[in-house]
PDB file of N, CA, C and O in Angstrom:
ATOM      1  N   ALA A   1       1.074  -1.318  -0.019  1.00  0.00           N
ATOM      2  CA  ALA A   1      -0.041   0.157  -0.025  1.00  0.00           C
ATOM      3  C   ALA A   1       1.012   1.364  -0.015  1.00  0.00           C
ATOM      4  O   ALA A   1       0.886   2.274  -0.835  1.00  0.00           O
ATOM      5  N   GLN A   2       1.751   1.362   0.652  1.00  0.00           N
ATOM      6  CA  GLN A   2       2.915   2.524   0.858  1.00  0.00           C
ATOM      7  C   GLN A   2       3.524   2.537  -0.548  1.00  0.00           C
ATOM      8  O   GLN A   2       3.493   3.646  -1.081  1.00  0.00           O
ATOM      9  N   ALA A   3       3.925   1.814  -1.072  1.00  0.00           N
ATOM     10  CA  ALA A   3       4.445   1.745  -2.516  1.00  0.00           C
ATOM     11  C   ALA A   3       3.431   2.459  -3.561  1.00  0.00           C
ATOM     12  O   ALA A   3       3.827   3.150  -4.499  1.00  0.00           O
ATOM     13  N   CYS A   4       2.324   2.247  -3.327  1.00  0.00           N
ATOM     14  CA  CYS A   4       1.552   2.960  -3.888  1.00  0.00           C
ATOM     15  C   CYS A   4       0.845   4.298  -3.501  1.00  0.00           C
ATOM     16  O   CYS A   4      -0.129   4.719  -4.125  1.00  0.00           O
ATOM     17  N   GLN A   5       1.316   4.842  -2.591  1.00  0.00           N
ATOM     18  CA  GLN A   5       1.113   6.053  -1.683  1.00  0.00           C
ATOM     19  C   GLN A   5      -0.284   5.999  -0.976  1.00  0.00           C
ATOM     20  O   GLN A   5      -0.951   7.017  -0.795  1.00  0.00           O
ATOM     21  N   CYS A   6      -0.705   4.691  -0.568  1.00  0.00           N
ATOM     22  CA  CYS A   6      -1.898   4.573  -0.011  1.00  0.00           C
ATOM     23  C   CYS A   6      -1.602   4.620   1.552  1.00  0.00           C
ATOM     24  O   CYS A   6      -0.625   3.966   1.917  1.00  0.00           O
ATOM     25  N   PRO A   7      -2.243   5.235   2.413  1.00  0.00           N
ATOM     26  CA  PRO A   7      -2.011   5.317   3.685  1.00  0.00           C
ATOM     27  C   PRO A   7      -2.405   3.743   4.312  1.00  0.00           C
ATOM     28  O   PRO A   7      -3.006   2.857   3.704  1.00  0.00           O
ATOM     29  N   VAL A   8      -2.037   3.707   5.281  1.00  0.00           N
ATOM     30  CA  VAL A   8      -2.206   2.144   6.007  1.00  0.00           C
ATOM     31  C   VAL A   8      -2.741   2.513   7.268  1.00  0.00           C
ATOM     32  O   VAL A   8      -2.302   3.438   7.951  1.00  0.00           O
ATOM     33  N   ILE A   9      -3.928   1.599   7.641  1.00  0.00           N
ATOM     34  CA  ILE A   9      -4.590   1.655   8.921  1.00  0.00           C
ATOM     35  C   ILE A   9      -4.149   0.517   9.630  1.00  0.00           C
ATOM     36  O   ILE A   9      -4.884  -0.374   9.204  1.00  0.00           O
ATOM     37  N   ALA A  10      -3.299  -0.038  10.553  1.00  0.00           N
ATOM     38  CA  ALA A  10      -2.824  -1.243  10.725  1.00  0.00           C
ATOM     39  C   ALA A  10      -3.044  -1.389  12.444  1.00  0.00           C
ATOM     40  O   ALA A  10      -3.429  -0.464  13.159  1.00  0.00           O
ATOM     41  N   SER A  11      -2.706  -2.763  12.911  1.00  0.00           N
ATOM     42  CA  SER A  11      -2.603  -2.780  14.506  1.00  0.00           C
ATOM     43  C   SER A  11      -1.496  -2.417  14.652  1.00  0.00           C
ATOM     44  O   SER A  11      -0.690  -2.427  13.721  1.00  0.00           O
ATOM     45  N   ALA A  12      -1.157  -1.952  16.041  1.00  0.00           N
ATOM     46  CA  ALA A  12       0.213  -1.617  16.573  1.00  0.00           C
ATOM     47  C   ALA A  12       1.177  -2.979  17.110  1.00  0.00           C
ATOM     48  O   ALA A  12       1.609  -3.124  18.254  1.00  0.00           O
ATOM     49  N   ILE A  13       1.343  -3.763  16.139  1.00  0.00           N
ATOM     50  CA  ILE A  13       1.995  -4.659  16.389  1.00  0.00           C
ATOM     51  C   ILE A  13       3.179  -5.077  15.693  1.00  0.00           C
ATOM     52  O   ILE A  13       3.243  -4.706  14.521  1.00  0.00           O
ATOM     53  N   GLY A  14       4.216  -5.822  16.179  1.00  0.00           N
ATOM     54  CA  GLY A  14       5.488  -6.312  15.061  1.00  0.00           C
ATOM     55  C   GLY A  14       6.017  -5.242  14.325  1.00  0.00           C
ATOM     56  O   GLY A  14       6.333  -4.122  14.726  1.00  0.00           O
ATOM     57  N   GLY A  15       6.075  -5.715  13.214  1.00  0.00           N
ATOM     58  CA  GLY A  15       6.597  -5.313  11.827  1.00  0.00           C
ATOM     59  C   GLY A  15       6.059  -3.828  11.580  1.00  0.00           C
ATOM     60  O   GLY A  15       6.785  -2.889  11.251  1.00  0.00           O
ATOM     61  N   MET A  16       4.829  -3.761  11.765  1.00  0.00           N
ATOM     62  CA  MET A  16       3.896  -2.526  11.255  1.00  0.00           C
ATOM     63  C   MET A  16       4.444  -1.426  12.071  1.00  0.00           C
ATOM     64  O   MET A  16       4.555  -0.338  11.506  1.00  0.00           O
ATOM     65  N   THR A  17       4.706  -1.499  12.965  1.00  0.00           N
ATOM     66  CA  THR A  17       4.874  -0.151  13.967  1.00  0.00           C
ATOM     67  C   THR A  17       6.601   0.375  13.469  1.00  0.00           C
ATOM     68  O   THR A  17       7.103   1.476  13.698  1.00  0.00           O
ATOM     69  N   GLU A  18       7.179  -0.677  12.820  1.00  0.00           N
ATOM     70  CA  GLU A  18       8.578  -0.069  12.085  1.00  0.00           C
ATOM     71  C   GLU A  18       8.407   0.470  10.960  1.00  0.00           C
ATOM     72  O   GLU A  18       9.375   1.073  10.497  1.00  0.00           O
ATOM     73  N   VAL A  19       7.319   0.432  10.280  1.00  0.00           N
ATOM     74  CA  VAL A  19       6.944   0.926   8.853  1.00  0.00           C
ATOM     75  C   VAL A  19       6.090   2.117   9.112  1.00  0.00           C
ATOM     76  O   VAL A  19       6.283   3.160   8.487  1.00  0.00           O
ATOM     77  N   ILE A  20       5.070   1.995  10.089  1.00  0.00           N
ATOM     78  CA  ILE A  20       4.125   2.746  10.050  1.00  0.00           C
ATOM     79  C   ILE A  20       4.413   3.744  11.139  1.00  0.00           C
ATOM     80  O   ILE A  20       4.703   3.232  12.220  1.00  0.00           O
ATOM     81  N   THR A  21       4.393   5.282  11.079  1.00  0.00           N
ATOM     82  CA  THR A  21       4.674   6.034  12.209  1.00  0.00           C
ATOM     83  C   THR A  21       3.086   6.843  12.013  1.00  0.00           C
ATOM     84  O   THR A  21       2.640   7.539  11.101  1.00  0.00           O
ATOM     85  N   HIS A  22       2.531   6.404  13.265  1.00  0.00           N
ATOM     86  CA  HIS A  22       0.824   6.851  13.419  1.00  0.00           C
ATOM     87  C   HIS A  22       0.750   8.439  13.179  1.00  0.00           C
ATOM     88  O   HIS A  22       1.260   9.174  14.025  1.00  0.00           O
ATOM     89  N   GLY A  23       0.157   8.955  12.105  1.00  0.00           N
ATOM     90  CA  GLY A  23      -0.044  10.323  12.035  1.00  0.00           C
ATOM     91  C   GLY A  23       0.677  10.895  11.106  1.00  0.00           C
ATOM     92  O   GLY A  23       0.390  12.034  10.738  1.00  0.00           O
ATOM     93  N   LYS A  24       1.864  10.127  10.501  1.00  0.00           N
ATOM     94  CA  LYS A  24       2.575  10.631   9.808  1.00  0.00           C
ATOM     95  C   LYS A  24       2.408   9.953   8.204  1.00  0.00           C
ATOM     96  O   LYS A  24       2.281  10.650   7.197  1.00  0.00           O
ATOM     97  N   ASN A  25       2.439   8.445   8.211  1.00  0.00           N
ATOM     98  CA  ASN A  25       2.131   7.978   6.635  1.00  0.00           C
ATOM     99  C   ASN A  25       1.407   6.771   6.887  1.00  0.00           C
ATOM    100  O   ASN A  25       1.583   5.777   6.182  1.00  0.00           O
ATOM    101  N   GLY A  26       0.448   6.794   8.033  1.00  0.00           N
ATOM    102  CA  GLY A  26      -0.364   6.093   8.347  1.00  0.00           C
ATOM    103  C   GLY A  26      -0.971   5.980   9.712  1.00  0.00           C
ATOM    104  O   GLY A  26      -0.498   6.598  10.665  1.00  0.00           O
ATOM    105  N   LEU A  27      -2.192   5.061   9.831  1.00  0.00           N
ATOM    106  CA  LEU A  27      -2.503   5.072  11.446  1.00  0.00           C
ATOM    107  C   LEU A  27      -2.502   3.789  11.939  1.00  0.00           C
ATOM    108  O   LEU A  27      -2.617   2.795  11.221  1.00  0.00           O
ATOM    109  N   LEU A  28      -2.348   3.762  13.429  1.00  0.00           N
ATOM    110  CA  LEU A  28      -2.018   2.879  14.243  1.00  0.00           C
ATOM    111  C   LEU A  28      -3.376   2.589  15.379  1.00  0.00           C
ATOM    112  O   LEU A  28      -3.947   3.503  15.973  1.00  0.00           O
ATOM    113  N   PHE A  29      -3.735   1.087  15.520  1.00  0.00           N
ATOM    114  CA  PHE A  29      -4.740   0.972  16.773  1.00  0.00           C
ATOM    115  C   PHE A  29      -4.375  -0.088  17.434  1.00  0.00           C
ATOM    116  O   PHE A  29      -3.648  -0.896  16.856  1.00  0.00           O
ATOM    117  N   GLN A  30      -4.751  -0.308  18.658  1.00  0.00           N
ATOM    118  CA  GLN A  30      -4.334  -1.375  19.436  1.00  0.00           C
ATOM    119  C   GLN A  30      -4.971  -2.654  18.980  1.00  0.00           C
ATOM    120  O   GLN A  30      -6.162  -2.762  18.687  1.00  0.00           O
ATOM    121  N   PRO A  31      -4.000  -3.697  18.943  1.00  0.00           N
ATOM    122  CA  PRO A  31      -4.422  -4.927  18.418  1.00  0.00           C
ATOM    123  C   PRO A  31      -5.713  -5.293  18.963  1.00  0.00           C
ATOM    124  O   PRO A  31      -5.879  -5.109  20.169  1.00  0.00           O
ATOM    125  N   GLY A  32      -6.820  -5.868  18.149  1.00  0.00           N
ATOM    126  CA  GLY A  32      -7.781  -6.263  18.289  1.00  0.00           C
ATOM    127  C   GLY A  32      -9.243  -5.544  18.789  1.00  0.00           C
ATOM    128  O   GLY A  32     -10.319  -6.069  19.072  1.00  0.00           O
ATOM    129  N   ASN A  33      -8.892  -4.360  18.778  1.00  0.00           N
ATOM    130  CA  ASN A  33      -9.632  -3.061  19.295  1.00  0.00           C
ATOM    131  C   ASN A  33     -10.585  -2.659  17.759  1.00  0.00           C
ATOM    132  O   ASN A  33     -10.340  -1.556  17.273  1.00  0.00           O
ATOM    133  N   THR A  34     -11.384  -3.337  17.213  1.00  0.00           N
ATOM    134  CA  THR A  34     -11.911  -3.314  16.256  1.00  0.00           C
ATOM    135  C   THR A  34     -12.748  -1.831  16.334  1.00  0.00           C
ATOM    136  O   THR A  34     -12.827  -1.251  15.251  1.00  0.00           O
ATOM    137  N   GLN A  35     -13.298  -1.244  17.352  1.00  0.00           N
ATOM    138  CA  GLN A  35     -14.076  -0.011  17.464  1.00  0.00           C
ATOM    139  C   GLN A  35     -12.969   1.082  17.182  1.00  0.00           C
ATOM    140  O   GLN A  35     -13.330   2.066  16.537  1.00  0.00           O
ATOM    141  N   GLU A  36     -11.617   0.999  17.617  1.00  0.00           N
ATOM    142  CA  GLU A  36     -10.973   1.867  17.281  1.00  0.00           C
ATOM    143  C   GLU A  36     -10.389   2.033  15.691  1.00  0.00           C
ATOM    144  O   GLU A  36     -10.104   3.093  15.132  1.00  0.00           O
ATOM    145  N   MET A  37     -10.316   0.898  15.233  1.00  0.00           N
ATOM    146  CA  MET A  37     -10.190   0.827  13.719  1.00  0.00           C
ATOM    147  C   MET A  37     -11.157   1.178  12.978  1.00  0.00           C
ATOM    148  O   MET A  37     -10.764   1.563  11.876  1.00  0.00           O
ATOM    149  N   ALA A  38     -12.504   1.215  13.150  1.00  0.00           N
ATOM    150  CA  ALA A  38     -13.500   1.593  12.669  1.00  0.00           C
ATOM    151  C   ALA A  38     -13.539   3.005  12.898  1.00  0.00           C
ATOM    152  O   ALA A  38     -14.229   3.593  12.065  1.00  0.00           O
ATOM    153  N   MET A  39     -13.060   3.665  13.689  1.00  0.00           N
ATOM    154  CA  MET A  39     -13.276   4.994  14.127  1.00  0.00           C
ATOM    155  C   MET A  39     -12.005   5.779  13.178  1.00  0.00           C
ATOM    156  O   MET A  39     -12.096   6.894  12.665  1.00  0.00           O
ATOM    157  N   LEU A  40     -10.878   4.891  13.120  1.00  0.00           N
ATOM    158  CA  LEU A  40     -10.042   5.653  12.161  1.00  0.00           C
ATOM    159  C   LEU A  40     -10.152   5.666  10.743  1.00  0.00           C
ATOM    160  O   LEU A  40      -9.743   6.590  10.039  1.00  0.00           O
ATOM    161  N   ILE A  41     -10.866   4.340  10.212  1.00  0.00           N
ATOM    162  CA  ILE A  41     -11.567   4.503   8.891  1.00  0.00           C
ATOM    163  C   ILE A  41     -12.524   5.623   8.644  1.00  0.00           C
ATOM    164  O   ILE A  41     -12.423   6.320   7.635  1.00  0.00           O
ATOM    165  N   GLN A  42     -13.556   5.830   9.647  1.00  0.00           N
ATOM    166  CA  GLN A  42     -14.313   6.952   9.403  1.00  0.00           C
ATOM    167  C   GLN A  42     -13.486   8.264   9.346  1.00  0.00           C
ATOM    168  O   GLN A  42     -13.639   8.993   8.366  1.00  0.00           O
ATOM    169  N   THR A  43     -12.529   8.652  10.434  1.00  0.00           N
ATOM    170  CA  THR A  43     -11.935   9.520  10.269  1.00  0.00           C
ATOM    171  C   THR A  43     -11.182  10.246   9.095  1.00  0.00           C
ATOM    172  O   THR A  43     -10.962  11.427   8.830  1.00  0.00           O
ATOM    173  N   LEU A  44     -10.860   8.962   8.464  1.00  0.00           N
ATOM    174  CA  LEU A  44      -9.897   9.208   6.983  1.00  0.00           C
ATOM    175  C   LEU A  44     -11.198   9.551   5.831  1.00  0.00           C
ATOM    176  O   LEU A  44     -11.197  10.361   4.904  1.00  0.00           O
ATOM    177  N   ASP A  45     -12.015   8.835   6.175  1.00  0.00           N
ATOM    178  CA  ASP A  45     -13.518   9.060   5.140  1.00  0.00           C
ATOM    179  C   ASP A  45     -13.920  10.682   5.345  1.00  0.00           C
ATOM    180  O   ASP A  45     -14.248  11.388   4.391  1.00  0.00           O
ATOM    181  N   LYS A  46     -13.856  11.104   6.553  1.00  0.00           N
ATOM    182  CA  LYS A  46     -14.263  12.265   6.677  1.00  0.00           C
ATOM    183  C   LYS A  46     -13.171  13.441   6.866  1.00  0.00           C
ATOM    184  O   LYS A  46     -13.565  14.599   7.003  1.00  0.00           O
ATOM    185  N   ASN A  47     -12.133  13.206   6.871  1.00  0.00           N
ATOM    186  CA  ASN A  47     -11.049  14.121   6.843  1.00  0.00           C
ATOM    187  C   ASN A  47     -10.016  14.036   5.847  1.00  0.00           C
ATOM    188  O   ASN A  47      -8.956  13.433   6.017  1.00  0.00           O
ATOM    189  N   ARG A  48     -10.358  14.675   4.771  1.00  0.00           N
ATOM    190  CA  ARG A  48      -9.558  14.768   3.481  1.00  0.00           C
ATOM    191  C   ARG A  48      -8.207  15.218   3.554  1.00  0.00           C
ATOM    192  O   ARG A  48      -7.339  14.794   2.791  1.00  0.00           O
ATOM    193  N   GLU A  49      -7.966  16.209   4.601  1.00  0.00           N
ATOM    194  CA  GLU A  49      -6.713  16.952   4.797  1.00  0.00           C
ATOM    195  C   GLU A  49      -5.985  16.015   5.241  1.00  0.00           C
ATOM    196  O   GLU A  49      -4.875  15.873   4.729  1.00  0.00           O
ATOM    197  N   MET A  50      -6.355  15.237   6.172  1.00  0.00           N
ATOM    198  CA  MET A  50      -5.376  14.238   6.934  1.00  0.00           C
ATOM    199  C   MET A  50      -5.010  12.987   5.893  1.00  0.00           C
ATOM    200  O   MET A  50      -3.957  12.349   5.884  1.00  0.00           O
ATOM    201  N   LEU A  51      -6.043  12.828   5.108  1.00  0.00           N
ATOM    202  CA  LEU A  51      -5.980  11.736   3.937  1.00  0.00           C
ATOM    203  C   LEU A  51      -4.817  12.235   3.136  1.00  0.00           C
ATOM    204  O   LEU A  51      -3.913  11.406   3.034  1.00  0.00           O
ATOM    205  N   ARG A  52      -4.602  13.464   2.500  1.00  0.00           N
ATOM    206  CA  ARG A  52      -3.799  13.838   1.817  1.00  0.00           C
ATOM    207  C   ARG A  52      -2.360  13.776   2.346  1.00  0.00           C
ATOM    208  O   ARG A  52      -1.407  13.365   1.683  1.00  0.00           O
ATOM    209  N   HIS A  53      -2.294  14.266   3.722  1.00  0.00           N
ATOM    210  CA  HIS A  53      -1.133  14.316   4.780  1.00  0.00           C
ATOM    211  C   HIS A  53      -0.319  12.967   4.949  1.00  0.00           C
ATOM    212  O   HIS A  53       0.904  12.826   4.990  1.00  0.00           O
ATOM    213  N   LEU A  54      -1.127  12.197   5.019  1.00  0.00           N
ATOM    214  CA  LEU A  54      -0.582  10.554   4.903  1.00  0.00           C
ATOM    215  C   LEU A  54      -0.253  10.162   3.681  1.00  0.00           C
ATOM    216  O   LEU A  54       0.813   9.572   3.507  1.00  0.00           O
ATOM    217  N   THR A  55      -1.126  10.429   2.619  1.00  0.00           N
ATOM    218  CA  THR A  55      -0.525   9.745   1.182  1.00  0.00           C
ATOM    219  C   THR A  55       0.710  10.563   0.730  1.00  0.00           C
ATOM    220  O   THR A  55       1.482  10.019  -0.060  1.00  0.00           O
ATOM    221  N   ASN A  56       1.017  12.076   1.246  1.00  0.00           N
ATOM    222  CA  ASN A  56       1.990  12.522   0.888  1.00  0.00           C
ATOM    223  C   ASN A  56       3.193  11.965   1.543  1.00  0.00           C
ATOM    224  O   ASN A  56       4.271  11.917   0.949  1.00  0.00           O
ATOM    225  N   ASN A  57       3.022  11.509   2.848  1.00  0.00           N
ATOM    226  CA  ASN A  57       4.079  11.008   3.448  1.00  0.00           C
ATOM    227  C   ASN A  57       4.389   9.600   3.444  1.00  0.00           C
ATOM    228  O   ASN A  57       5.229   9.127   4.210  1.00  0.00           O
ATOM    229  N   ALA A  58       3.525   8.682   2.329  1.00  0.00           N
ATOM    230  CA  ALA A  58       3.819   7.137   2.342  1.00  0.00           C
ATOM    231  C   ALA A  58       5.375   7.102   1.969  1.00  0.00           C
ATOM    232  O   ALA A  58       6.033   7.913   1.316  1.00  0.00           O
ATOM    233  N   VAL A  59       5.757   5.896   2.596  1.00  0.00           N
ATOM    234  CA  VAL A  59       7.316   5.533   2.727  1.00  0.00           C
ATOM    235  C   VAL A  59       7.417   4.534   1.366  1.00  0.00           C
ATOM    236  O   VAL A  59       6.572   3.639   1.334  1.00  0.00           O
ATOM    237  N   ARG A  60       8.205   4.591   0.434  1.00  0.00           N
ATOM    238  CA  ARG A  60       8.131   3.764  -0.525  1.00  0.00           C
ATOM    239  C   ARG A  60       9.261   2.472   0.125  1.00  0.00           C
ATOM    240  O   ARG A  60      10.364   2.674   0.633  1.00  0.00           O
ATOM    241  N   PRO A  61       8.629   1.249  -0.070  1.00  0.00           N
ATOM    242  CA  PRO A  61       9.537   0.048   0.536  1.00  0.00           C
ATOM    243  C   PRO A  61      10.888   0.176  -0.503  1.00  0.00           C
ATOM    244  O   PRO A  61      10.885   0.715  -1.610  1.00  0.00           O
ATOM    245  N   LYS A  62      12.065  -0.491   0.194  1.00  0.00           N
ATOM    246  CA  LYS A  62      13.371  -0.683  -0.637  1.00  0.00           C
ATOM    247  C   LYS A  62      12.943  -1.676  -1.778  1.00  0.00           C
ATOM    248  O   LYS A  62      12.086  -2.554  -1.674  1.00  0.00           O
ATOM    249  N   ASN A  63      13.718  -1.366  -2.918  1.00  0.00           N
ATOM    250  CA  ASN A  63      13.657  -2.586  -3.723  1.00  0.00           C
ATOM    251  C   ASN A  63      14.453  -3.508  -3.240  1.00  0.00           C
ATOM    252  O   ASN A  63      15.139  -3.304  -2.238  1.00  0.00           O
ATOM    253  N   ILE A  64      14.453  -4.888  -4.049  1.00  0.00           N
ATOM    254  CA  ILE A  64      14.886  -6.151  -3.694  1.00  0.00           C
ATOM    255  C   ILE A  64      16.584  -5.799  -3.651  1.00  0.00           C
ATOM    256  O   ILE A  64      17.168  -6.160  -2.629  1.00  0.00           O
ATOM    257  N   HIS A  65      17.180  -5.290  -4.444  1.00  0.00           N
ATOM    258  CA  HIS A  65      18.357  -4.985  -4.598  1.00  0.00           C
ATOM    259  C   HIS A  65      19.017  -4.060  -3.196  1.00  0.00           C
ATOM    260  O   HIS A  65      20.052  -4.425  -2.639  1.00  0.00           O
ATOM    261  N   ASP A  66      18.477  -3.215  -2.894  1.00  0.00           N
ATOM    262  CA  ASP A  66      18.624  -2.376  -1.813  1.00  0.00           C
ATOM    263  C   ASP A  66      18.519  -3.082  -0.469  1.00  0.00           C
ATOM    264  O   ASP A  66      19.339  -3.010   0.446  1.00  0.00           O
ATOM    265  N   TYR A  67      17.497  -3.709  -0.488  1.00  0.00           N
ATOM    266  CA  TYR A  67      17.116  -4.663   0.650  1.00  0.00           C
ATOM    267  C   TYR A  67      18.098  -5.630   0.932  1.00  0.00           C
ATOM    268  O   TYR A  67      18.484  -5.679   2.100  1.00  0.00           O
ATOM    269  N   THR A  68      18.609  -6.449   0.076  1.00  0.00           N
ATOM    270  CA  THR A  68      19.314  -7.460   0.036  1.00  0.00           C
ATOM    271  C   THR A  68      20.796  -6.710   0.152  1.00  0.00           C
ATOM    272  O   THR A  68      21.539  -7.492   0.746  1.00  0.00           O
ATOM    273  N   LYS A  69      21.356  -5.739  -0.122  1.00  0.00           N
ATOM    274  CA  LYS A  69      22.732  -5.252   0.479  1.00  0.00           C
ATOM    275  C   LYS A  69      22.372  -4.461   1.594  1.00  0.00           C
ATOM    276  O   LYS A  69      23.391  -3.850   1.919  1.00  0.00           O
ATOM    277  N   THR A  70      21.409  -4.156   2.365  1.00  0.00           N
ATOM    278  CA  THR A  70      21.174  -4.054   3.768  1.00  0.00           C
ATOM    279  C   THR A  70      21.194  -5.000   4.615  1.00  0.00           C
ATOM    280  O   THR A  70      21.523  -4.813   5.787  1.00  0.00           O
ATOM    281  N   LEU A  71      20.885  -6.016   4.192  1.00  0.00           N
ATOM    282  CA  LEU A  71      20.899  -7.215   5.006  1.00  0.00           C
ATOM    283  C   LEU A  71      21.976  -7.451   4.751  1.00  0.00           C
ATOM    284  O   LEU A  71      22.609  -7.369   5.804  1.00  0.00           O
ATOM    285  N   LEU A  72      22.905  -7.827   3.585  1.00  0.00           N
ATOM    286  CA  LEU A  72      24.275  -8.341   3.754  1.00  0.00           C
ATOM    287  C   LEU A  72      25.064  -7.416   4.400  1.00  0.00           C
ATOM    288  O   LEU A  72      25.930  -7.958   5.088  1.00  0.00           O
ATOM    289  N   SER A  73      25.075  -6.212   4.424  1.00  0.00           N
ATOM    290  CA  SER A  73      25.861  -5.436   5.067  1.00  0.00           C
ATOM    291  C   SER A  73      25.560  -5.761   6.709  1.00  0.00           C
ATOM    292  O   SER A  73      26.483  -5.899   7.512  1.00  0.00           O
ATOM    293  N   SER A  74      24.205  -5.856   7.060  1.00  0.00           N
ATOM    294  CA  SER A  74      24.281  -6.150   8.749  1.00  0.00           C
ATOM    295  C   SER A  74      24.852  -7.467   8.975  1.00  0.00           C
ATOM    296  O   SER A  74      25.499  -7.687   9.999  1.00  0.00           O
ATOM    297  N   TYR A  75      24.630  -8.487   7.962  1.00  0.00           N
ATOM    298  CA  TYR A  75      25.226  -9.990   8.489  1.00  0.00           C
ATOM    299  C   TYR A  75      26.771  -9.807   8.550  1.00  0.00           C
ATOM    300  O   TYR A  75      27.414 -10.379   9.430  1.00  0.00           O
ATOM    301  N   GLN A  76      27.371  -9.014   7.622  1.00  0.00           N
ATOM    302  CA  GLN A  76      28.962  -8.712   7.601  1.00  0.00           C
ATOM    303  C   GLN A  76      29.046  -8.018   9.057  1.00  0.00           C
ATOM    304  O   GLN A  76      29.892  -8.551   9.775  1.00  0.00           O
ATOM    305  N   ALA A  77      28.458  -7.113   9.551  1.00  0.00           N
ATOM    306  CA  ALA A  77      28.955  -6.392  10.663  1.00  0.00           C
ATOM    307  C   ALA A  77      28.759  -7.287  11.766  1.00  0.00           C
ATOM    308  O   ALA A  77      29.501  -7.129  12.735  1.00  0.00           O
ATOM    309  N   THR A  78      27.875  -8.223  11.800  1.00  0.00           N
ATOM    310  CA  THR A  78      27.988  -9.186  12.967  1.00  0.00           C
ATOM    311  C   THR A  78      28.951 -10.164  13.115  1.00  0.00           C
ATOM    312  O   THR A  78      29.298 -10.634  14.198  1.00  0.00           O
ATOM    313  N   LYS A  79      29.509 -10.560  11.721  1.00  0.00           N
ATOM    314  CA  LYS A  79      30.772 -11.427  11.862  1.00  0.00           C
ATOM    315  C   LYS A  79      31.987 -10.932  12.291  1.00  0.00           C
ATOM    316  O   LYS A  79      32.842 -11.743  12.649  1.00  0.00           O
ATOM    317  N   ASN A  80      32.287  -9.411  12.330  1.00  0.00           N
ATOM    318  CA  ASN A  80      33.367  -8.878  12.621  1.00  0.00           C
ATOM    319  C   ASN A  80      33.406  -8.539  13.940  1.00  0.00           C
ATOM    320  O   ASN A  80      34.406  -7.997  14.409  1.00  0.00           O
TER     321      ASN A  80
END
């Protein structure tokens, strides 16, 4: 979704919190809290300014080549 400049609404759990910064490029809700999730969806539906802000701040994921370089670099650092 981020690669397509689409804001993400996700549970504040695991890897999602590493990619999504609440209020900057997406919105996070407490895991299992469906009422909070519904509220965030309604907020974006009603607040087009916030939707534009989140869209403009979408983070483009690394391509596979850059991601591999990062992983290899981290791996090499741990071997030394």
